[in-house]
Each structure stands twice: as structure tokens, then as C-alpha cells.
C-alpha positions in Angstrom: 73.4 145.5 23.6 69.6 145.5 23.6 67.6 148.1 21.7 66.4 149.5 25.0 69.9 149.8 26.4 71.1 151.5 23.2 68.2 154.0 23.4 68.9 154.7 27.1 72.6 155.2 26.5 71.9 157.6 23.6 69.5 159.6 25.8 72.1 160.2 28.5 74.0 163.5 28.3 77.4 162.9 26.5 79.3 164.6 29.3 77.9 162.1 31.7 78.5 159.1 29.4 82.1 158.0 29.7 83.2 155.7 26.8 83.3 152.0 27.4 86.7 150.5 27.9 88.3 149.1 24.8 88.6 145.8 26.7 84.9 145.4 27.2 83.7 142.3 25.4 80.5 141.2 27.2 77.4 143.1 28.0 74.7 141.7 30.3 71.2 143.2 30.9 70.0 143.1 34.5 66.7 144.2 35.9 66.1 145.4 39.5 62.6 144.6 40.6 60.7 144.8 43.9 57.9 146.6 45.6 57.1 150.3 45.7 59.7 152.4 47.5 62.2 149.6 48.3 65.2 151.6 46.8 65.4 150.4 43.2 66.1 153.8 41.8 68.6 154.5 44.6 70.5 151.3 43.8 70.8 152.1 40.1 71.9 155.7 40.9 74.5 154.7 43.5 76.2 152.1 41.3 75.9 153.5 37.8 79.1 154.9 36.2 77.1 157.2 34.0 74.4 159.7 34.9 71.4 157.4 35.2 68.4 157.9 32.9 65.5 158.3 35.3 61.8 158.5 34.7 60.9 159.6 38.3 58.0 162.0 38.6 56.7 163.9 41.6 53.9 162.0 43.4 50.6 163.9 43.4 47.2 163.6 45.1 45.9 161.7 42.1 48.0 158.8 43.2 46.7 158.7 46.7 44.7 155.5 47.2 46.2 154.0 44.0 49.9 153.6 45.0 50.4 151.6 48.2 52.5 154.1 50.1 52.2 152.5 53.5 55.6 152.5 55.1 57.2 154.9 52.7 55.7 158.1 54.0 58.8 160.2 53.2 58.7 159.3 49.5 57.9 162.2 47.2 58.7 160.8 43.7 58.1 157.6 41.9 59.4 155.8 38.8 56.8 155.7 36.0 58.7 153.8 33.3 62.2 152.6 34.2 65.6 153.7 35.5 68.7 152.9 33.4 72.4 152.8 34.4 75.7 151.2 33.4 78.4 149.6 35.5 81.7 147.9 34.4 82.2 145.1 36.8 85.5 144.0 35.2 87.6 145.1 32.3 85.6 142.8 30.1 82.1 142.6 31.7 79.6 145.5 31.5 76.2 145.4 33.1 73.2 147.4 31.8 70.8 148.0 34.7 67.1 148.6 34.4 65.1 149.5 37.5 61.5 148.5 37.1 58.6 150.5 38.5 57.2 149.1 41.7 53.6 150.3 41.5 51.0 147.8 40.4 49.6 150.1 37.8 53.0 150.0 35.9 53.6 146.2 36.2 52.5 145.8 32.5 55.9 147.4 31.6 57.8 144.5 33.2 57.4 142.2 30.2 59.3 144.6 27.9 62.0 145.1 30.5 62.4 141.3 30.9 63.1 140.9 27.2 66.8 140.0 26.8 67.4 140.0 30.5 69.8 137.3 31.9 69.1 137.8 35.6 67.4 140.0 38.2 67.8 141.5 41.6 64.8 141.5 43.9 65.2 144.3 46.3 63.4 143.8 49.5 62.3 145.9 52.5 61.7 143.5 55.3 59.1 145.8 56.8 56.9 145.0 53.7 58.0 141.5 52.7 54.7 140.8 50.9 55.5 143.6 48.4 58.2 141.3 46.9 56.0 138.3 46.4 54.7 139.4 43.0 58.2 140.1 41.6 59.5 136.7 42.7 56.4 134.9 41.2 57.0 136.7 37.9 60.7 135.8 37.8 60.0 132.2 38.6 57.3 132.0 35.9 59.9 133.3 33.4 62.5 130.9 34.6 64.8 133.9 35.2 67.7 133.5 37.7 67.6 136.1 40.5 69.1 137.0 43.8 67.3 138.7 46.7 68.9 141.8 48.3 67.6 142.9 51.7 68.0 146.7 51.6 68.7 147.4 55.3 66.5 150.4 56.3 66.9 151.8 59.9 65.0 149.6 62.3 64.5 146.8 59.7 67.5 144.5 60.5 66.6 140.9 59.9 68.5 137.7 59.8 69.0 136.5 56.2 67.8 133.1 57.1 64.5 134.7 58.3 64.3 136.5 55.0 64.8 133.3 53.0 62.1 131.6 55.1 59.6 134.4 54.8 59.9 134.3 51.0 59.9 130.4 50.9 63.1 130.5 48.8 65.0 127.5 47.8 68.5 127.1 49.1 70.0 127.8 45.6 68.7 131.4 45.5 71.4 133.8 47.0 70.1 136.2 49.7 72.3 139.1 50.7 72.1 142.3 52.7 72.9 145.7 51.2 72.7 149.4 51.6 71.4 150.6 48.3 72.7 154.1 48.9 76.3 152.9 48.9 78.1 152.1 45.6 80.3 149.3 46.9 77.4 147.7 48.7 75.2 147.8 45.5 78.1 146.5 43.4 78.5 143.5 45.7 74.8 142.7 45.0 75.5 142.7 41.3 78.6 140.6 41.7 76.5 138.1 43.6 74.1 137.9 40.7 76.9 137.4 38.2 78.4 134.6 40.2 75.0 133.0 40.5 74.5 133.2 36.7 77.9 131.7 36.2 77.2 128.8 38.6 73.8 128.1 36.9 75.5 128.1 33.5 78.2 125.7 34.6 75.5 123.4 36.1 73.5 123.4 32.9 76.7 122.6 30.9 77.5 119.7 33.2 74.1 118.1 32.6 74.3 118.2 28.8 
């Protein structure tokens, strides 16, 4: 487990921190990135089997004009460092989830969150597709595998092919729809990423 994961686990209340299964053999660090207000904290909360460590703070007038809140008028809090959760996908495989802050003023934290990360989920609100461009650019610069998850907000239904085209994604990048509020839906996103990582690992092995 990474130092950041260990620290986050230690900070969670013990009553909300069920022990890992004795069969757990592999731990994978995953980062959830995307624009401001796309549902990253919601996804981590919904899927985590422990009480998530959250650094959400109430939004104030000081952030007006700094944080781009267009399209997220009902949002009253914001992540200022990261969210952390844990989910056991199988008896052997455990994912440690880090939700990155979406505001531009906190993007400098992403480099630390990317350290030791095997893959990422780019969470997308199709009403604000452009807010995800930066995340995708950074992941591609790092050479980090990722999947795109379209968080289906009311009135924002889009064809996944249209999502792929709007982001100019290659055919190898998985694109899925999800409801970040629902545990099973969020879990399917993570399973899609794990399968993608496995496929890429096998492809690299076949070319050696």
C-alpha cells in the first residue's frame, strides 16, 4: 500500500474501518479525476466499504469567480485535497480510491496523487465536456491507463459514441455510463478499469 493510502486508512475511525479479508493479496491505487462538481466525491462515497476520508469544505463567497461553478448551482461544498475510500472487488483484489479535487487552483495536488497510481477514472458531465479535457491531457502525458465514465445527470443523457467523439478518444479507451450515487453502478466502473488494466498488461507481455 502507498504511504498516502496508509495515512488515509489510519485516519479513518476504527469503527468504520472493517479489516481487510485474510485472502487479500493485491492492492491497487486508483485515482478519480474530472472537472469541478462532476461527482467524484459522490462516487468514492457510494462505493467505499469504509467510511471515506473526505476533505470537503463549505464553499464561500471567497471562491466566487475563482471556482467555475457554472452548471453546478446546487453545489455547496468542494474537495480541497482529496477523498479516500477502499473497496474489495474480489477476495484477493483491493482498490484504494483517491478522488482528486476538480478546481484549477488545486490541480498542483494531482502530481502527488498520481504517484504509485496504476489507472484512473475520468468522470464526465456531458453538459460540461470541456471540463474533462485537462484531466485527459494529464493522464495521456503520464502514460496512465484510464477509462471515461459518463455520470448520467438528469437531462444529460448522451450516446456513448458521441461522448467518445467529443473527447477525441481512441477506440482502446473504454467509455461507460454510470450513476455515481449507486454503489453497484460505481463498482462496475472500477471493474471496467481493472479489466482495461489487465488487457493492457497482457498486450505488453505479448510484445516482449
